[in-house]
C-alpha angles and dihedrals in degrees: 000000000000090000091055092050091048091050091048091050091050091050090049090050092050091046091051091050091048092048091053090051091050091048090053090049091049091052089057097039118099128205127189122219119190142181139180092045090302096318089124124033128181124190117204132174121238086261090057096252110148113239104171145355120201120191126187107232089228092074096049093088094067110056095184093051090046091053091051092048092050092051091048093048092049092048090049092052092047091051091051092048091049092048093051092044091051092049093050094045091048089056091052095049096043110131095017113115103233123172115257113274094017110138127199139249093046 
C-alpha cells in the first residue's frame, strides 16, 4: 500500500513539473488569428497576451467592418491558443486518472 502511494506521489510530482514546463512554453508560444482573408491578423501568446495586430490599410475606411474583422481575428487566435493548450495539457496528464471534466491547471 505504501509503495503505491509513493509511486502515485512521484507521478503527481512529475506531472506537476511537466505542467509547469508546458505553461512556460505556452507563455512563449505565439498563435496568429486572422480574418477577412488575412486583412486583419492578431498574434497572441498561449496565455492570451496580445503581441501584435496587423491591419490591411484597405479596411480602414469602414470602421464597422474593421471592428467585426478584429473580433473575428481575436476569436480565431483564442481558439488556436486553446486548442494548442489542450493538446499540450492532455499530453502531460496522459495516464493520470482524472475525474471527467476536470481541467488542469486548477
